TIVEX-999967 format. One record per residue (C-alpha): x negated, y, z negated; residue in one letter. Coordinates in steps of 0.001 Angstrom, whole numbers, padded with zeros to 6 digits, always signed. Layout:
N
XYZA ...
// end
This chain:
295
+111606-027255-001626X +109649-029138+001037X +108587-025866+002585X +107277-024772-000750X +105405-027983-001216X +104032-027718+002309X +102841-024224+001612X +101353-025437-001633X +099370-028161+000113X +098172-025712+002816X +096876-023329+000171X +094864-026110-001527X +093121-027448+001641X +091742-024108+002904X +088959-023685+000247X +087820-027222+000858X +087267-026569+004557X +085472-023298+003807X +083108-024974+001306X +082362-027711+003798X +081452-025140+006440X +079155-023306+004019X +077410-026548+003099X +076876-027383+006770X +075543-023864+007423X +073156-024151+004453X +071836-027488+005696X +071291-026020+009144X +069366-023069+007716X +067184-025421+005689X +066485-027547+008765X +065608-024467+010848X +063358-023139+008048X +061562-026491+007754X +061079-026677+011522X +059721-023116+011599X +057342-023845+008674X +056028-026961+010393X +055706-025059+013643X +053814-022195+011993X +051421-024584+010239X +050887-026529+013456X +050283-023308+015377X +047713-022098+012837X +045918-025433+012993X +045797-025249+016776X +044426-021672+016602X +041727-022629+014067X +040675-025700+016030X +040662-023664+019225X +038563-020885+017661X +036049-023415+016304X +035816-025035+019732X +035328-021700+021482X +032680-020620+018944X +030729-023863+019094X +030923-023976+022855X +029432-020490+023019X +032420-019036+024821X +033094-016342+022181X +029411-015432+021989X +029405-015158+025748X +032412-012823+025697X +030816-010667+022969X +027497-010603+024789X +029243-009653+028020X +031095-006784+026332X +027934-005557+024580X +026032-005726+027831X +028656-003634+029621X +028735-001096+026778X +024945-000828+026804X +024912-000367+030575X +027489+002410+030217X +025416+004170+027547X +022266+003919+029648X +024112+005232+032695X +025328+008138+030564X +021741+008980+029609X +022022+008002+025912X +018716+006149+025679X +015764+006050+023287X +013187+008425+024701X +010843+008754+021723X +010218+007364+018216X +009137+009984+015668X +007559+008793+012404X +006935+010932+009317X +005424+010300+005895X +002743+007733+006676X -000725+008311+005243X -002330+004904+004928X -000345+003169+007685X -000899+004586+011166X +001941+005784+013379X +001080+003189+016009X +001251+000395+013457X +004665+001526+012231X +005991+001782+015791X +004879-001781+016400X +006608-002972+013225X +009796-001019+014026X +009940-002770+017427X +012101-000167+019172X +012252-000357+022962X +011890+002946+024790X +014681+003222+027362X +017132+001064+025404X +020618+002391+024632X +020412+004837+021728X +023707+003904+020073X +023089+000169+020282X +020043+000349+017979X +020588-001637+014769X +019479+000887+012142X +019642-001564+009217X +017512-004091+011091X +014911-001420+011876X +014762-000387+008193X +014372-004016+007138X +011465-004538+009551X +009677-001386+008406X +010118-002107+004693X +008664-005577+005227X +005284-003894+005751X +003093-004313+002673X +002372-000592+002350X +005935+000679+002781X +008068+001305-000282X +011137+002907+001335X +012212+003807+004867X +015013+005939+006304X +016021+005757+009972X +018458+007884+011982X +019433+008514+015590X +018979+011940+017125X +021145+012607+020193X +018210+014341+021818X +017079+010778+022489X +014891+010209+019431X +014816+007615+016689X +013539+009419+013580X +011806+007346+010912X +010756+008649+007476X +008663+006387+005255X +007486+006478+001655X +004376+004405+001034X +003363+002659-002158X +000995+004964-004029X -002394+003307-004674X -003289+003746-008338X -006030+001241-009171X -008131-001673-008021X -007051-004818-009814X -009665-007482-010397X -008146-010966-010620X -009540-014414-009764X -012818-012825-008593X -010909-010753-006043X -009920-007107-005803X -006489-005817-004851X -005148-002317-004403X -002143-001971-006728X +000465+000769-006852X +001365+002952-009810X +004231+000505-010393X +001793-002410-010530X +002784-003776-007118X +000039-005792-005437X -000433-004058-002072X -003543-004973-000108X -006973-006579-000307X -008357-005091+002937X -010373-001901+003548X -011139-001540-000148X -013960+000890+000613X -011320+003589+001129X -010144+003161-002464X -013404+002997-004415X -012485+006305-006090X -009697+004528-007987X -010256+003101-011477X -010611-000651-011751X -008326-002626-014058X -008771-006177-015305X -007154-008679-017613X -004184-011010-017340X -001050-008913-016884X -002985-005656-016465X -001103-004727-013281X +002245-004971-015106X +001061-002590-017854X -000591-000093-015508X +002461+002158-015179X +002722+002566-018968X -000966+003484-019121X -000581+006068-016359X +002417+007628-018090X +000640+007753-021456X -002457+009418-019980X -000587+011819-017698X -000764+014561-020349X -004425+015045-019406X -005081+013913-015855X -008540+015510-015797X -009646+013258-018626X -008234+010205-016844X -010296+011136-013782X -013338+010194-015883X -012068+006602-016250X -014096+004000-014402X -012512+000779-015646X -009667-000260-017909X -009388-003705-019482X -006116-005151-020781X -007250-006942-023952X -005420-009955-025353X -002172-008970-023689X -001812-006213-026316X -003815-003058-025661X -006329-001230-023429X -010079-000699-023618X -011055+002243-021425X -014593+002690-020078X -015509+006185-018904X -017935+006917-016094X -020542+008070-018632X -020404+004656-020331X -018356+005593-023400X -015782+003020-024479X -012359+004188-025648X -010453+001584-027674X -006773+002492-027501X -004155+001214-029974X -001245-001125-029210X +001302+001542-030120X +001421+005333-029758X -000832+005218-026732X +000021+008735-025601X -000765+010192-029050X -004208+008596-029059X -004957+009946-025583X -003910+013474-026584X -006100+013239-029684X -009083+012188-027556X -008497+015130-025213X -008296+017515-028186X -011552+016160-029694X -013312+016602-026389X -011980+020128-025906X -012800+021329-029416X -015962+019352-030193X -017201+018205-026772X -017069+014686-028159X -017535+012864-024879X -020681+014828-024059X -022451+013528-027146X -024602+010436-027573X -021861+008042-028600X -021011+004479-027639X -017329+004301-028443X -014274+005998-029876X -011945+003649-031723X -008262+004522-032169X -007082+001044-033174X -006519+001973-036836X -003549+004292-037268X -004386+007804-038533X -008092+007045-038357X -010628+007661-035598X -013970+005862-035664X -016876+007154-033545X -019748+004771-032882X -023095+006372-032134X -025805+005126-029814X -028763+003519-031667X -030940+006502-030739X -028404+008993-032048X -027880+006986-035230X -031669+006897-035839X -031925+010615-035181X -029181+011370-037671X -030770+009181-040334X -034024+011043-039821X -032254+014363-040103X -030577+013232-043291X -033986+012433-044820X -035461+015789-043814X -032304+017680-044719X -031940+018532-041027X -033719+021865-041368X -033707+023897-038201X -031452+021533-036261X -027768+021231-035930X -026083+017839-035504X 
// end
């Protein structure tokens, strides 16, 4: 009976010891995990502080500069250098001026050229709209530029500016080269120029006769032709009015007559104002029945 009891007691104490061991093992794992977490955090802090120190002290920059210098020397030794800068697309801006703006050193390593920086420098020029730059392994840096297209002379604050077809204010120098362009005036005229050019593009030959264009009241255009005739365009349906004017001139030679103005401001109605001399002549013809003469 005692042996049975002893066996009974032995069977009951074994799970207790096993549970105690598992608890101790769990506590140890938690302690190790906590120590590792603290160590990792401390290590990261040391790395960050060390990196900041190295950066501020200039050590990292020195390493980078040293590596770049060695790479550049290797490229130069291998013959991969800038031998020539080729520029295409410039009309107003000279090739020499663009080379100066691009600031590319002949003899420098070809592959070390910062293409984006070169593009940024070129596009900072007042006449350049877009630029594309590429390396050619023959030793050339190839630059293609698109200039702003001069469309008009804009008169503002008693000063003239060359403006693009998009209304961008470009330049106020060397205006004598652009005296063939029409002159625009009025507050906000440069912002409305593109719409005017689009509306009149259906008859470019007629627009070539334009000398000045005035943006009136922030609403519409008054056009003055080189022969002195004033064209009063409407606020809306600008393109329709311009096509109608072109048709009148083609069919009736309207703009070759003695008139002062053509008024399109009233929808579906065109008013032609005669010169005083022409008006007097027509009144005289009306009194004499206009025999022998055609108006």
